[in-house]
mmCIF file of the N, C-alpha and C atoms, coordinates in Angstrom:
data_MODEL
# 
_entry.id   MODEL 
# 
loop_
_atom_site.group_PDB 
_atom_site.id 
_atom_site.type_symbol 
_atom_site.label_atom_id 
_atom_site.label_alt_id 
_atom_site.label_comp_id 
_atom_site.label_asym_id 
_atom_site.label_entity_id 
_atom_site.label_seq_id 
_atom_site.pdbx_PDB_ins_code 
_atom_site.Cartn_x 
_atom_site.Cartn_y 
_atom_site.Cartn_z 
_atom_site.occupancy 
_atom_site.B_iso_or_equiv 
_atom_site.pdbx_formal_charge 
_atom_site.auth_seq_id 
_atom_site.auth_comp_id 
_atom_site.auth_asym_id 
_atom_site.auth_atom_id 
_atom_site.pdbx_PDB_model_num 
ATOM 1   N N  . MET A 1 1  ? 131.196 76.831  72.540  1.00 0.00 ? 1  MET A N  1 
ATOM 2   C CA . MET A 1 1  ? 131.295 78.264  72.743  1.00 0.00 ? 1  MET A CA 1 
ATOM 3   C C  . MET A 1 1  ? 130.372 78.718  73.868  1.00 0.00 ? 1  MET A C  1 
ATOM 4   N N  . ILE A 1 2  ? 129.165 78.184  73.882  1.00 0.00 ? 2  ILE A N  1 
ATOM 5   C CA . ILE A 1 2  ? 128.233 78.556  74.947  1.00 0.00 ? 2  ILE A CA 1 
ATOM 6   C C  . ILE A 1 2  ? 128.784 78.136  76.305  1.00 0.00 ? 2  ILE A C  1 
ATOM 7   N N  . GLU A 1 3  ? 129.430 76.977  76.340  1.00 0.00 ? 3  GLU A N  1 
ATOM 8   C CA . GLU A 1 3  ? 130.020 76.519  77.596  1.00 0.00 ? 3  GLU A CA 1 
ATOM 9   C C  . GLU A 1 3  ? 131.079 77.488  78.093  1.00 0.00 ? 3  GLU A C  1 
ATOM 10  N N  . LYS A 1 4  ? 131.888 78.037  77.200  1.00 0.00 ? 4  LYS A N  1 
ATOM 11  C CA . LYS A 1 4  ? 132.914 79.001  77.588  1.00 0.00 ? 4  LYS A CA 1 
ATOM 12  C C  . LYS A 1 4  ? 132.294 80.259  78.168  1.00 0.00 ? 4  LYS A C  1 
ATOM 13  N N  . ILE A 1 5  ? 131.217 80.724  77.542  1.00 0.00 ? 5  ILE A N  1 
ATOM 14  C CA . ILE A 1 5  ? 130.533 81.923  78.026  1.00 0.00 ? 5  ILE A CA 1 
ATOM 15  C C  . ILE A 1 5  ? 129.943 81.666  79.402  1.00 0.00 ? 5  ILE A C  1 
ATOM 16  N N  . LEU A 1 6  ? 129.277 80.538  79.570  1.00 0.00 ? 6  LEU A N  1 
ATOM 17  C CA . LEU A 1 6  ? 128.687 80.210  80.865  1.00 0.00 ? 6  LEU A CA 1 
ATOM 18  C C  . LEU A 1 6  ? 129.751 80.040  81.939  1.00 0.00 ? 6  LEU A C  1 
ATOM 19  N N  . ARG A 1 7  ? 130.848 79.422  81.589  1.00 0.00 ? 7  ARG A N  1 
ATOM 20  C CA . ARG A 1 7  ? 131.942 79.254  82.530  1.00 0.00 ? 7  ARG A CA 1 
ATOM 21  C C  . ARG A 1 7  ? 132.521 80.601  82.928  1.00 0.00 ? 7  ARG A C  1 
ATOM 22  N N  . ALA A 1 8  ? 132.686 81.497  81.954  1.00 0.00 ? 8  ALA A N  1 
ATOM 23  C CA . ALA A 1 8  ? 133.211 82.836  82.239  1.00 0.00 ? 8  ALA A CA 1 
ATOM 24  C C  . ALA A 1 8  ? 132.260 83.617  83.135  1.00 0.00 ? 8  ALA A C  1 
ATOM 25  N N  . LEU A 1 9  ? 130.974 83.531  82.852  1.00 0.00 ? 9  LEU A N  1 
ATOM 26  C CA . LEU A 1 9  ? 129.992 84.213  83.693  1.00 0.00 ? 9  LEU A CA 1 
ATOM 27  C C  . LEU A 1 9  ? 129.957 83.618  85.088  1.00 0.00 ? 9  LEU A C  1 
ATOM 28  N N  . GLY A 1 10 ? 130.028 82.319  85.178  1.00 0.00 ? 10 GLY A N  1 
ATOM 29  C CA . GLY A 1 10 ? 130.033 81.653  86.478  1.00 0.00 ? 10 GLY A CA 1 
ATOM 30  C C  . GLY A 1 10 ? 131.259 82.028  87.285  1.00 0.00 ? 10 GLY A C  1 
ATOM 31  N N  . GLY A 1 11 ? 132.404 82.134  86.640  1.00 0.00 ? 11 GLY A N  1 
ATOM 32  C CA . GLY A 1 11 ? 133.628 82.525  87.332  1.00 0.00 ? 11 GLY A CA 1 
ATOM 33  C C  . GLY A 1 11 ? 133.560 83.945  87.840  1.00 0.00 ? 11 GLY A C  1 
ATOM 34  N N  . ALA A 1 12 ? 133.020 84.842  87.039  1.00 0.00 ? 12 ALA A N  1 
ATOM 35  C CA . ALA A 1 12 ? 132.903 86.240  87.460  1.00 0.00 ? 12 ALA A CA 1 
ATOM 36  C C  . ALA A 1 12 ? 131.959 86.349  88.641  1.00 0.00 ? 12 ALA A C  1 
ATOM 37  N N  . ARG A 1 13 ? 130.878 85.607  88.607  1.00 0.00 ? 13 ARG A N  1 
ATOM 38  C CA . ARG A 1 13 ? 129.909 85.666  89.692  1.00 0.00 ? 13 ARG A CA 1 
ATOM 39  C C  . ARG A 1 13 ? 130.504 85.091  90.976  1.00 0.00 ? 13 ARG A C  1 
ATOM 40  N N  . SER A 1 14 ? 131.249 84.004  90.894  1.00 0.00 ? 14 SER A N  1 
ATOM 41  C CA . SER A 1 14 ? 131.798 83.408  92.103  1.00 0.00 ? 14 SER A CA 1 
ATOM 42  C C  . SER A 1 14 ? 132.873 84.295  92.724  1.00 0.00 ? 14 SER A C  1 
ATOM 43  N N  . ASP A 1 15 ? 133.544 85.130  91.921  1.00 0.00 ? 15 ASP A N  1 
ATOM 44  C CA . ASP A 1 15 ? 134.505 86.069  92.482  1.00 0.00 ? 15 ASP A CA 1 
ATOM 45  C C  . ASP A 1 15 ? 133.802 87.154  93.289  1.00 0.00 ? 15 ASP A C  1 
ATOM 46  N N  . ARG A 1 16 ? 132.624 87.530  92.830  1.00 0.00 ? 16 ARG A N  1 
ATOM 47  C CA . ARG A 1 16 ? 131.898 88.650  93.418  1.00 0.00 ? 16 ARG A CA 1 
ATOM 48  C C  . ARG A 1 16 ? 131.014 88.208  94.575  1.00 0.00 ? 16 ARG A C  1 
ATOM 49  N N  . VAL A 1 17 ? 130.408 87.049  94.446  1.00 0.00 ? 17 VAL A N  1 
ATOM 50  C CA . VAL A 1 17 ? 129.425 86.591  95.415  1.00 0.00 ? 17 VAL A CA 1 
ATOM 51  C C  . VAL A 1 17 ? 129.803 85.196  95.875  1.00 0.00 ? 17 VAL A C  1 
ATOM 52  N N  . GLY A 1 18 ? 129.630 84.938  97.174  1.00 0.00 ? 18 GLY A N  1 
ATOM 53  C CA . GLY A 1 18 ? 129.914 83.618  97.698  1.00 0.00 ? 18 GLY A CA 1 
ATOM 54  C C  . GLY A 1 18 ? 128.966 82.577  97.136  1.00 0.00 ? 18 GLY A C  1 
ATOM 55  N N  . ARG A 1 19 ? 129.338 81.343  97.253  1.00 0.00 ? 19 ARG A N  1 
ATOM 56  C CA . ARG A 1 19 ? 128.526 80.274  96.667  1.00 0.00 ? 19 ARG A CA 1 
ATOM 57  C C  . ARG A 1 19 ? 127.143 80.173  97.285  1.00 0.00 ? 19 ARG A C  1 
ATOM 58  N N  . ASN A 1 20 ? 127.014 80.465  98.565  1.00 0.00 ? 20 ASN A N  1 
ATOM 59  C CA . ASN A 1 20 ? 125.736 80.291  99.243  1.00 0.00 ? 20 ASN A CA 1 
ATOM 60  C C  . ASN A 1 20 ? 124.992 81.601  99.440  1.00 0.00 ? 20 ASN A C  1 
ATOM 61  N N  . THR A 1 21 ? 125.235 82.571  98.604  1.00 0.00 ? 21 THR A N  1 
ATOM 62  C CA . THR A 1 21 ? 124.526 83.840  98.718  1.00 0.00 ? 21 THR A CA 1 
ATOM 63  C C  . THR A 1 21 ? 123.788 84.141  97.425  1.00 0.00 ? 21 THR A C  1 
ATOM 64  N N  . ARG A 1 22 ? 122.818 85.025  97.535  1.00 0.00 ? 22 ARG A N  1 
ATOM 65  C CA . ARG A 1 22 ? 122.094 85.488  96.358  1.00 0.00 ? 22 ARG A CA 1 
ATOM 66  C C  . ARG A 1 22 ? 121.811 86.967  96.525  1.00 0.00 ? 22 ARG A C  1 
ATOM 67  N N  . THR A 1 23 ? 121.654 87.662  95.436  1.00 0.00 ? 23 THR A N  1 
ATOM 68  C CA . THR A 1 23 ? 121.347 89.084  95.455  1.00 0.00 ? 23 THR A CA 1 
ATOM 69  C C  . THR A 1 23 ? 119.837 89.250  95.444  1.00 0.00 ? 23 THR A C  1 
ATOM 70  N N  . LEU A 1 24 ? 119.330 90.000  96.419  1.00 0.00 ? 24 LEU A N  1 
ATOM 71  C CA . LEU A 1 24 ? 117.907 90.311  96.489  1.00 0.00 ? 24 LEU A CA 1 
ATOM 72  C C  . LEU A 1 24 ? 117.736 91.820  96.401  1.00 0.00 ? 24 LEU A C  1 
ATOM 73  N N  . TYR A 1 25 ? 116.647 92.246  95.801  1.00 0.00 ? 25 TYR A N  1 
ATOM 74  C CA . TYR A 1 25 ? 116.382 93.666  95.602  1.00 0.00 ? 25 TYR A CA 1 
ATOM 75  C C  . TYR A 1 25 ? 115.174 94.088  96.434  1.00 0.00 ? 25 TYR A C  1 
ATOM 76  N N  . HIS A 1 26 ? 115.269 95.277  97.028  1.00 0.00 ? 26 HIS A N  1 
ATOM 77  C CA . HIS A 1 26 ? 114.247 95.833  97.899  1.00 0.00 ? 26 HIS A CA 1 
ATOM 78  C C  . HIS A 1 26 ? 114.036 97.293  97.511  1.00 0.00 ? 26 HIS A C  1 
ATOM 79  N N  . TRP A 1 27 ? 113.016 97.932  98.103  1.00 0.00 ? 27 TRP A N  1 
ATOM 80  C CA . TRP A 1 27 ? 112.827 99.362  97.892  1.00 0.00 ? 27 TRP A CA 1 
ATOM 81  C C  . TRP A 1 27 ? 112.508 100.028 99.227  1.00 0.00 ? 27 TRP A C  1 
ATOM 82  N N  . ARG A 1 28 ? 112.845 101.300 99.332  1.00 0.00 ? 28 ARG A N  1 
ATOM 83  C CA . ARG A 1 28 ? 112.506 102.100 100.512 1.00 0.00 ? 28 ARG A CA 1 
ATOM 84  C C  . ARG A 1 28 ? 112.209 103.523 100.056 1.00 0.00 ? 28 ARG A C  1 
ATOM 85  N N  . CYS A 1 29 ? 111.344 104.185 100.785 1.00 0.00 ? 29 CYS A N  1 
ATOM 86  C CA . CYS A 1 29 ? 110.876 105.513 100.394 1.00 0.00 ? 29 CYS A CA 1 
ATOM 87  C C  . CYS A 1 29 ? 111.141 106.508 101.511 1.00 0.00 ? 29 CYS A C  1 
ATOM 88  N N  . SER A 1 30 ? 111.300 107.759 101.160 1.00 0.00 ? 30 SER A N  1 
ATOM 89  C CA . SER A 1 30 ? 111.548 108.807 102.154 1.00 0.00 ? 30 SER A CA 1 
ATOM 90  C C  . SER A 1 30 ? 110.337 109.020 103.067 1.00 0.00 ? 30 SER A C  1 
ATOM 91  N N  . CYS A 1 31 ? 109.147 108.556 102.660 1.00 0.00 ? 31 CYS A N  1 
ATOM 92  C CA . CYS A 1 31 ? 107.952 108.690 103.501 1.00 0.00 ? 31 CYS A CA 1 
ATOM 93  C C  . CYS A 1 31 ? 107.909 107.607 104.580 1.00 0.00 ? 31 CYS A C  1 
ATOM 94  N N  . GLY A 1 32 ? 108.840 106.658 104.531 1.00 0.00 ? 32 GLY A N  1 
ATOM 95  C CA . GLY A 1 32 ? 108.875 105.576 105.510 1.00 0.00 ? 32 GLY A CA 1 
ATOM 96  C C  . GLY A 1 32 ? 108.406 104.246 104.960 1.00 0.00 ? 32 GLY A C  1 
ATOM 97  N N  . GLY A 1 33 ? 107.821 104.256 103.783 1.00 0.00 ? 33 GLY A N  1 
ATOM 98  C CA . GLY A 1 33 ? 107.380 103.009 103.159 1.00 0.00 ? 33 GLY A CA 1 
ATOM 99  C C  . GLY A 1 33 ? 108.574 102.173 102.722 1.00 0.00 ? 33 GLY A C  1 
ATOM 100 N N  . HIS A 1 34 ? 108.398 100.861 102.733 1.00 0.00 ? 34 HIS A N  1 
ATOM 101 C CA . HIS A 1 34 ? 109.479 99.970  102.310 1.00 0.00 ? 34 HIS A CA 1 
ATOM 102 C C  . HIS A 1 34 ? 108.900 98.653  101.852 1.00 0.00 ? 34 HIS A C  1 
ATOM 103 N N  . SER A 1 35 ? 109.711 97.856  101.154 1.00 0.00 ? 35 SER A N  1 
ATOM 104 C CA . SER A 1 35 ? 109.251 96.542  100.717 1.00 0.00 ? 35 SER A CA 1 
ATOM 105 C C  . SER A 1 35 ? 109.066 95.672  101.948 1.00 0.00 ? 35 SER A C  1 
ATOM 106 N N  . ARG A 1 36 ? 108.052 94.844  101.903 1.00 0.00 ? 36 ARG A N  1 
ATOM 107 C CA . ARG A 1 36 ? 107.720 94.012  103.056 1.00 0.00 ? 36 ARG A CA 1 
ATOM 108 C C  . ARG A 1 36 ? 107.780 92.545  102.682 1.00 0.00 ? 36 ARG A C  1 
ATOM 109 N N  . GLY A 1 37 ? 107.740 91.733  103.694 1.00 0.00 ? 37 GLY A N  1 
ATOM 110 C CA . GLY A 1 37 ? 107.726 90.299  103.472 1.00 0.00 ? 37 GLY A CA 1 
ATOM 111 C C  . GLY A 1 37 ? 109.122 89.717  103.532 1.00 0.00 ? 37 GLY A C  1 
ATOM 112 N N  . PRO A 1 38 ? 109.203 88.409  103.587 1.00 0.00 ? 38 PRO A N  1 
ATOM 113 C CA . PRO A 1 38 ? 110.509 87.754  103.654 1.00 0.00 ? 38 PRO A CA 1 
ATOM 114 C C  . PRO A 1 38 ? 111.258 87.886  102.327 1.00 0.00 ? 38 PRO A C  1 
ATOM 115 N N  . GLY A 1 39 ? 112.535 88.027  102.416 1.00 0.00 ? 39 GLY A N  1 
ATOM 116 C CA . GLY A 1 39 ? 113.354 88.109  101.206 1.00 0.00 ? 39 GLY A CA 1 
ATOM 117 C C  . GLY A 1 39 ? 113.106 89.382  100.431 1.00 0.00 ? 39 GLY A C  1 
ATOM 118 N N  . GLY A 1 40 ? 113.144 89.281  99.150  1.00 0.00 ? 40 GLY A N  1 
ATOM 119 C CA . GLY A 1 40 ? 112.943 90.414  98.268  1.00 0.00 ? 40 GLY A CA 1 
ATOM 120 C C  . GLY A 1 40 ? 112.694 89.881  96.878  1.00 0.00 ? 40 GLY A C  1 
ATOM 121 N N  . TRP A 1 41 ? 113.104 90.627  95.899  1.00 0.00 ? 41 TRP A N  1 
ATOM 122 C CA . TRP A 1 41 ? 112.938 90.212  94.505  1.00 0.00 ? 41 TRP A CA 1 
ATOM 123 C C  . TRP A 1 41 ? 114.285 89.786  93.953  1.00 0.00 ? 41 TRP A C  1 
ATOM 124 N N  . LEU A 1 42 ? 114.272 88.778  93.108  1.00 0.00 ? 42 LEU A N  1 
ATOM 125 C CA . LEU A 1 42 ? 115.502 88.309  92.467  1.00 0.00 ? 42 LEU A CA 1 
ATOM 126 C C  . LEU A 1 42 ? 115.849 89.147  91.243  1.00 0.00 ? 42 LEU A C  1 
ATOM 127 N N  . ILE A 1 43 ? 114.862 89.852  90.699  1.00 0.00 ? 43 ILE A N  1 
ATOM 128 C CA . ILE A 1 43 ? 115.056 90.653  89.496  1.00 0.00 ? 43 ILE A CA 1 
ATOM 129 C C  . ILE A 1 43 ? 114.867 92.130  89.849  1.00 0.00 ? 43 ILE A C  1 
ATOM 130 N N  . PRO A 1 44 ? 115.821 92.994  89.518  1.00 0.00 ? 44 PRO A N  1 
ATOM 131 C CA . PRO A 1 44 ? 115.706 94.417  89.865  1.00 0.00 ? 44 PRO A CA 1 
ATOM 132 C C  . PRO A 1 44 ? 114.447 95.068  89.309  1.00 0.00 ? 44 PRO A C  1 
ATOM 133 N N  . ALA A 1 45 ? 114.024 94.674  88.128  1.00 0.00 ? 45 ALA A N  1 
ATOM 134 C CA . ALA A 1 45 ? 112.835 95.282  87.521  1.00 0.00 ? 45 ALA A CA 1 
ATOM 135 C C  . ALA A 1 45 ? 111.578 95.008  88.350  1.00 0.00 ? 45 ALA A C  1 
ATOM 136 N N  . ASP A 1 46 ? 111.510 93.868  89.024  1.00 0.00 ? 46 ASP A N  1 
ATOM 137 C CA . ASP A 1 46 ? 110.356 93.559  89.870  1.00 0.00 ? 46 ASP A CA 1 
ATOM 138 C C  . ASP A 1 46 ? 110.299 94.504  91.070  1.00 0.00 ? 46 ASP A C  1 
ATOM 139 N N  . ALA A 1 47 ? 111.450 94.777  91.675  1.00 0.00 ? 47 ALA A N  1 
ATOM 140 C CA . ALA A 1 47 ? 111.495 95.709  92.804  1.00 0.00 ? 47 ALA A CA 1 
ATOM 141 C C  . ALA A 1 47 ? 111.174 97.125  92.336  1.00 0.00 ? 47 ALA A C  1 
ATOM 142 N N  . GLU A 1 48 ? 111.666 97.502  91.163  1.00 0.00 ? 48 GLU A N  1 
ATOM 143 C CA . GLU A 1 48 ? 111.369 98.838  90.626  1.00 0.00 ? 48 GLU A CA 1 
ATOM 144 C C  . GLU A 1 48 ? 109.879 99.001  90.359  1.00 0.00 ? 48 GLU A C  1 
ATOM 145 N N  . TYR A 1 49 ? 109.244 97.948  89.861  1.00 0.00 ? 49 TYR A N  1 
ATOM 146 C CA . TYR A 1 49 ? 107.810 98.014  89.594  1.00 0.00 ? 49 TYR A CA 1 
ATOM 147 C C  . TYR A 1 49 ? 107.018 98.134  90.904  1.00 0.00 ? 49 TYR A C  1 
ATOM 148 N N  . ALA A 1 50 ? 107.419 97.400  91.922  1.00 0.00 ? 50 ALA A N  1 
ATOM 149 C CA . ALA A 1 50 ? 106.748 97.501  93.223  1.00 0.00 ? 50 ALA A CA 1 
ATOM 150 C C  . ALA A 1 50 ? 106.923 98.898  93.808  1.00 0.00 ? 50 ALA A C  1 
ATOM 151 N N  . ALA A 1 51 ? 108.111 99.475  93.654  1.00 0.00 ? 51 ALA A N  1 
ATOM 152 C CA . ALA A 1 51 ? 108.353 100.835 94.134  1.00 0.00 ? 51 ALA A CA 1 
ATOM 153 C C  . ALA A 1 51 ? 107.501 101.837 93.357  1.00 0.00 ? 51 ALA A C  1 
ATOM 154 N N  . GLN A 1 52 ? 107.368 101.605 92.076  1.00 0.00 ? 52 GLN A N  1 
ATOM 155 C CA . GLN A 1 52 ? 106.551 102.490 91.245  1.00 0.00 ? 52 GLN A CA 1 
ATOM 156 C C  . GLN A 1 52 ? 105.075 102.390 91.634  1.00 0.00 ? 52 GLN A C  1 
ATOM 157 N N  . ARG A 1 53 ? 104.602 101.194 91.952  1.00 0.00 ? 53 ARG A N  1 
ATOM 158 C CA . ARG A 1 53 ? 103.217 101.032 92.409  1.00 0.00 ? 53 ARG A CA 1 
ATOM 159 C C  . ARG A 1 53 ? 102.984 101.802 93.706  1.00 0.00 ? 53 ARG A C  1 
ATOM 160 N N  . HIS A 1 54 ? 103.970 101.794 94.617  1.00 0.00 ? 54 HIS A N  1 
ATOM 161 C CA . HIS A 1 54 ? 103.875 102.577 95.849  1.00 0.00 ? 54 HIS A CA 1 
ATOM 162 C C  . HIS A 1 54 ? 103.717 104.057 95.511  1.00 0.00 ? 54 HIS A C  1 
ATOM 163 N N  . GLN A 1 55 ? 104.539 104.531 94.586  1.00 0.00 ? 55 GLN A N  1 
ATOM 164 C CA . GLN A 1 55 ? 104.491 105.940 94.174  1.00 0.00 ? 55 GLN A CA 1 
ATOM 165 C C  . GLN A 1 55 ? 103.119 106.279 93.579  1.00 0.00 ? 55 GLN A C  1 
ATOM 166 N N  . TRP A 1 56 ? 102.600 105.422 92.735  1.00 0.00 ? 56 TRP A N  1 
ATOM 167 C CA . TRP A 1 56 ? 101.294 105.666 92.113  1.00 0.00 ? 56 TRP A CA 1 
ATOM 168 C C  . TRP A 1 56 ? 100.183 105.716 93.162  1.00 0.00 ? 56 TRP A C  1 
ATOM 169 N N  . ASN A 1 57 ? 100.248 104.812 94.151  1.00 0.00 ? 57 ASN A N  1 
ATOM 170 C CA . ASN A 1 57 ? 99.200  104.759 95.173  1.00 0.00 ? 57 ASN A CA 1 
ATOM 171 C C  . ASN A 1 57 ? 99.224  105.976 96.087  1.00 0.00 ? 57 ASN A C  1 
ATOM 172 N N  . LYS A 1 58 ? 100.360 106.621 96.226  1.00 0.00 ? 58 LYS A N  1 
ATOM 173 C CA . LYS A 1 58 ? 100.471 107.791 97.099  1.00 0.00 ? 58 LYS A CA 1 
ATOM 174 C C  . LYS A 1 58 ? 99.972  109.068 96.440  1.00 0.00 ? 58 LYS A C  1 
ATOM 175 N N  . GLY A 1 59 ? 99.911  109.099 95.141  1.00 0.00 ? 59 GLY A N  1 
ATOM 176 C CA . GLY A 1 59 ? 99.362  110.268 94.461  1.00 0.00 ? 59 GLY A CA 1 
ATOM 177 C C  . GLY A 1 59 ? 100.417 111.115 93.774  1.00 0.00 ? 59 GLY A C  1 
ATOM 178 N N  . VAL A 1 60 ? 99.925  112.179 93.139  1.00 0.00 ? 60 VAL A N  1 
ATOM 179 C CA . VAL A 1 60 ? 100.768 113.066 92.338  1.00 0.00 ? 60 VAL A CA 1 
ATOM 180 C C  . VAL A 1 60 ? 101.792 113.757 93.232  1.00 0.00 ? 60 VAL A C  1 
ATOM 181 N N  . GLY A 1 61 ? 103.015 113.829 92.769  1.00 0.00 ? 61 GLY A N  1 
ATOM 182 C CA . GLY A 1 61 ? 104.071 114.544 93.478  1.00 0.00 ? 61 GLY A CA 1 
ATOM 183 C C  . GLY A 1 61 ? 104.857 113.711 94.473  1.00 0.00 ? 61 GLY A C  1 
ATOM 184 N N  . HIS A 1 62 ? 104.473 112.442 94.673  1.00 0.00 ? 62 HIS A N  1 
ATOM 185 C CA . HIS A 1 62 ? 105.211 111.596 95.617  1.00 0.00 ? 62 HIS A CA 1 
ATOM 186 C C  . HIS A 1 62 ? 106.520 111.168 94.968  1.00 0.00 ? 62 HIS A C  1 
ATOM 187 N N  . GLN A 1 63 ? 107.592 111.181 95.749  1.00 0.00 ? 63 GLN A N  1 
ATOM 188 C CA . GLN A 1 63 ? 108.907 110.822 95.212  1.00 0.00 ? 63 GLN A CA 1 
ATOM 189 C C  . GLN A 1 63 ? 108.984 109.333 94.882  1.00 0.00 ? 63 GLN A C  1 
ATOM 190 N N  . MET A 1 64 ? 109.845 109.014 93.915  1.00 0.00 ? 64 MET A N  1 
ATOM 191 C CA . MET A 1 64 ? 110.086 107.616 93.550  1.00 0.00 ? 64 MET A CA 1 
ATOM 192 C C  . MET A 1 64 ? 110.962 106.975 94.623  1.00 0.00 ? 64 MET A C  1 
ATOM 193 N N  . PRO A 1 65 ? 110.546 105.834 95.177  1.00 0.00 ? 65 PRO A N  1 
ATOM 194 C CA . PRO A 1 65 ? 111.371 105.151 96.179  1.00 0.00 ? 65 PRO A CA 1 
ATOM 195 C C  . PRO A 1 65 ? 112.699 104.674 95.595  1.00 0.00 ? 65 PRO A C  1 
ATOM 196 N N  . GLU A 1 66 ? 113.649 104.464 96.476  1.00 0.00 ? 66 GLU A N  1 
ATOM 197 C CA . GLU A 1 66 ? 114.980 103.977 96.105  1.00 0.00 ? 66 GLU A CA 1 
ATOM 198 C C  . GLU A 1 66 ? 114.960 102.455 96.064  1.00 0.00 ? 66 GLU A C  1 
ATOM 199 N N  . VAL A 1 67 ? 115.542 101.874 95.049  1.00 0.00 ? 67 VAL A N  1 
ATOM 200 C CA . VAL A 1 67 ? 115.700 100.426 94.947  1.00 0.00 ? 67 VAL A CA 1 
ATOM 201 C C  . VAL A 1 67 ? 117.151 100.097 95.279  1.00 0.00 ? 67 VAL A C  1 
ATOM 202 N N  . TYR A 1 68 ? 117.345 99.126  96.163  1.00 0.00 ? 68 TYR A N  1 
ATOM 203 C CA . TYR A 1 68 ? 118.706 98.764  96.573  1.00 0.00 ? 68 TYR A CA 1 
ATOM 204 C C  . TYR A 1 68 ? 118.810 97.251  96.633  1.00 0.00 ? 68 TYR A C  1 
ATOM 205 N N  . SER A 1 69 ? 120.038 96.759  96.669  1.00 0.00 ? 69 SER A N  1 
ATOM 206 C CA . SER A 1 69 ? 120.254 95.307  96.698  1.00 0.00 ? 69 SER A CA 1 
ATOM 207 C C  . SER A 1 69 ? 120.985 94.898  97.972  1.00 0.00 ? 69 SER A C  1 
ATOM 208 N N  . THR A 1 70 ? 120.771 93.643  98.360  1.00 0.00 ? 70 THR A N  1 
ATOM 209 C CA . THR A 1 70 ? 121.469 93.057  99.492  1.00 0.00 ? 70 THR A CA 1 
ATOM 210 C C  . THR A 1 70 ? 121.956 91.674  99.081  1.00 0.00 ? 70 THR A C  1 
ATOM 211 N N  . GLU A 1 71 ? 122.993 91.230  99.719  1.00 0.00 ? 71 GLU A N  1 
ATOM 212 C CA . GLU A 1 71 ? 123.484 89.859  99.534  1.00 0.00 ? 71 GLU A CA 1 
ATOM 213 C C  . GLU A 1 71 ? 123.015 89.068  100.746 1.00 0.00 ? 71 GLU A C  1 
ATOM 214 N N  . GLU A 1 72 ? 122.232 88.032  100.504 1.00 0.00 ? 72 GLU A N  1 
ATOM 215 C CA . GLU A 1 72 ? 121.693 87.229  101.590 1.00 0.00 ? 72 GLU A CA 1 
ATOM 216 C C  . GLU A 1 72 ? 122.011 85.771  101.365 1.00 0.00 ? 72 GLU A C  1 
ATOM 217 N N  . GLU A 1 73 ? 122.058 85.023  102.444 1.00 0.00 ? 73 GLU A N  1 
ATOM 218 C CA . GLU A 1 73 ? 122.368 83.619  102.357 1.00 0.00 ? 73 GLU A CA 1 
ATOM 219 C C  . GLU A 1 73 ? 121.250 82.865  101.647 1.00 0.00 ? 73 GLU A C  1 
ATOM 220 N N  . ALA A 1 74 ? 121.606 82.051  100.704 1.00 0.00 ? 74 ALA A N  1 
ATOM 221 C CA . ALA A 1 74 ? 120.612 81.253  99.979  1.00 0.00 ? 74 ALA A CA 1 
ATOM 222 C C  . ALA A 1 74 ? 120.157 80.107  100.860 1.00 0.00 ? 74 ALA A C  1 
ATOM 223 N N  . LEU A 1 75 ? 118.901 79.782  100.747 1.00 0.00 ? 75 LEU A N  1 
ATOM 224 C CA . LEU A 1 75 ? 118.347 78.695  101.572 1.00 0.00 ? 75 LEU A CA 1 
ATOM 225 C C  . LEU A 1 75 ? 118.622 77.345  101.006 1.00 0.00 ? 75 LEU A C  1 
# 
């Protein structure tokens, strides 16, 4: 049964994303701040936390940055 579930998930993913790509998550802010460094985060919650840390460091009233995803070639 687990094999069927994994196969179904693998099939859905291959329809949506090419074999040599991966989804990476980044953040950008209206103040001009953005995620830095090569690549991004593989887990959306990690990018959201980094965006939230940016908001906290800027002080009260700063807007929450936008988290977005990109499809990039896997190494």
